C-alpha positions as CSV (number, residue, x, y, z in Angstrom):
1,M,52.1,38.8,41.9
2,N,53.4,36.9,39.0
3,Y,50.3,36.8,36.8
4,P,48.5,40.2,37.0
5,I,46.0,39.4,34.2
6,A,45.0,36.1,35.7
7,D,44.7,37.7,39.2
8,F,42.5,40.5,37.7
9,L,40.1,38.1,36.0
10,N,39.9,35.8,39.0
11,R,39.1,38.8,41.3
12,I,36.3,39.8,38.9
13,R,34.9,36.3,38.8
14,N,35.1,35.8,42.6
15,A,33.5,39.2,43.3
16,G,30.7,38.2,41.0
17,S,30.2,34.9,42.8
18,A,30.1,36.8,46.1
19,R,27.6,39.3,44.6
20,N,29.9,42.3,45.2
21,F,29.3,45.4,43.2
22,D,32.8,46.8,43.0
23,V,36.3,45.4,42.7
24,C,39.3,47.5,43.6
25,L,42.7,46.6,42.2
26,Q,46.2,48.0,41.9
27,H,46.5,50.0,38.6
28,S,48.5,49.1,35.6
29,N,48.2,50.1,32.0
30,I,47.4,46.5,30.9
31,I,44.7,46.1,33.5
32,E,43.2,49.5,32.5
33,S,43.2,48.4,28.8
34,I,41.5,45.1,29.6
35,A,38.9,46.9,31.8
36,K,38.2,49.3,28.8
37,I,37.6,46.3,26.5
38,L,35.4,44.6,29.1
39,Y,33.4,47.8,29.4
40,H,33.0,48.3,25.6
41,E,31.9,44.7,25.2
42,G,29.3,45.0,28.0
43,Y,30.8,42.7,30.6
44,I,31.2,45.4,33.3
45,S,29.1,48.5,34.1
46,S,32.0,50.9,34.5
47,Y,35.6,51.4,35.7
48,S,37.4,54.4,37.1
49,V,41.1,55.1,37.9
50,S,42.0,57.0,41.1
51,N,44.5,59.8,40.7
52,E,46.2,59.4,44.0
53,K,49.9,58.7,44.7
54,L,49.3,54.9,44.6
55,K,46.9,54.5,41.6
56,S,44.1,52.0,41.8
57,I,41.3,51.0,39.4
58,T,37.7,50.3,40.6
59,I,35.6,48.0,38.5
60,R,31.8,48.1,38.8
61,L,30.3,44.7,38.0
62,K,27.3,44.1,35.8
63,Y,24.4,41.9,36.8
64,I,21.2,40.8,34.9
65,N,18.4,39.4,37.0
66,N,20.8,39.1,40.0
67,I,23.2,36.9,38.0
68,H,26.7,38.1,37.2
69,I,27.5,38.5,33.5
70,I,30.8,36.7,33.8
71,T,30.1,33.1,34.8
72,G,33.3,31.4,33.9
73,I,36.8,32.1,32.7
74,R,38.6,30.0,30.1
């Protein structure tokens, strides 16, 4: 994976388009920081980090009237 931030944002957008509620990704400090910002700005409902040997981060997407909050990425 060459562009982890782009991959992270695309996975969130694609999961929203598919009407999924959760997205699970490999953990990194930068991804966790971006998830924290998205949470505080109201773009996602929550996020959690697993404390297993291979860390992962789970993002809970936010919908209003069955429409995903994040509609596009620029």
